[in-house]
C-alpha positions in Angstrom: 88.3 133.4 133.7 88.4 132.8 130.6 84.9 133.2 128.3 83.9 131.0 125.8 84.8 132.3 122.4 82.6 132.0 119.4 85.4 130.2 117.6 86.4 127.8 119.7 85.2 124.1 118.7 85.0 121.2 121.4 85.7 117.8 119.8 82.5 115.9 118.6 82.6 112.6 120.9 83.5 111.5 124.0 85.2 108.2 123.6 85.4 105.6 126.6 87.6 102.4 126.3 88.5 99.7 128.7 92.0 100.0 129.5 95.4 98.3 130.8 98.7 99.5 131.2 100.9 97.5 128.4 103.3 96.6 131.1 101.3 95.3 133.4 99.0 93.0 131.6 97.3 91.1 134.3 95.7 94.4 136.1 92.4 94.9 136.3 91.2 96.9 133.2 90.4 100.5 134.2 87.4 103.4 132.1 89.5 106.0 130.3 87.5 109.0 128.7 88.9 111.2 126.1 87.2 113.9 124.1 88.6 113.9 120.3 87.1 114.2 117.0 88.2 110.6 116.2 89.0 107.1 117.3 92.6 107.5 116.0 93.1 110.4 117.5 91.7 109.7 121.4 93.8 106.2 121.4 96.6 108.3 120.3 96.4 110.1 123.6 97.0 106.9 125.5 100.3 105.3 123.9 101.2 103.4 126.4 98.0 101.1 127.2 96.2 98.3 126.0 92.9 99.6 125.0 89.4 97.8 123.7 86.7 100.3 122.4 83.7 100.7 124.8 81.6 103.8 123.8 81.3 106.7 121.2 79.3 109.5 123.0 78.2 112.8 120.9 79.2 115.9 122.8 76.4 117.7 121.7 73.9 115.4 123.2 70.7 116.6 123.4 69.5 116.6 127.8 66.1 117.3 128.9 65.9 117.3 133.1 62.9 118.4 135.3 62.5 119.6 138.5 59.6 119.6 140.6 58.9 121.2 144.0 56.1 119.3 145.9 55.3 122.4 148.5 55.3 124.9 146.2 53.8 122.7 143.6 56.0 124.3 141.0 57.8 122.8 138.2 60.7 123.5 136.1 61.8 122.1 132.5 65.4 122.3 131.2 65.7 121.1 127.7 69.2 121.7 125.3 68.1 120.5 122.5 65.9 123.9 122.8 68.5 126.3 122.6 70.9 125.4 120.1 72.0 127.6 117.1 70.2 127.5 113.5 72.2 128.3 110.4 70.8 129.1 107.0 72.4 128.1 103.5 
């Protein structure tokens, strides 16, 4: 199993498009997602499609999830923003 190395990078955004194939413009659009740093590089991944921009989502978006077990009366909370790397200049 491959391990994530610190030198590996993740694209900055997830791009969502409503898409129809160029050869079948009458078909219903589908939602396409693609991870890329720019909208143009995301669009370049689908050359045979007509794309309409739908959304741009940050890949590093903070997330907070809470769970509560009523039988044991215990709660857990996961906060991804609390575990982000800090760099000093």
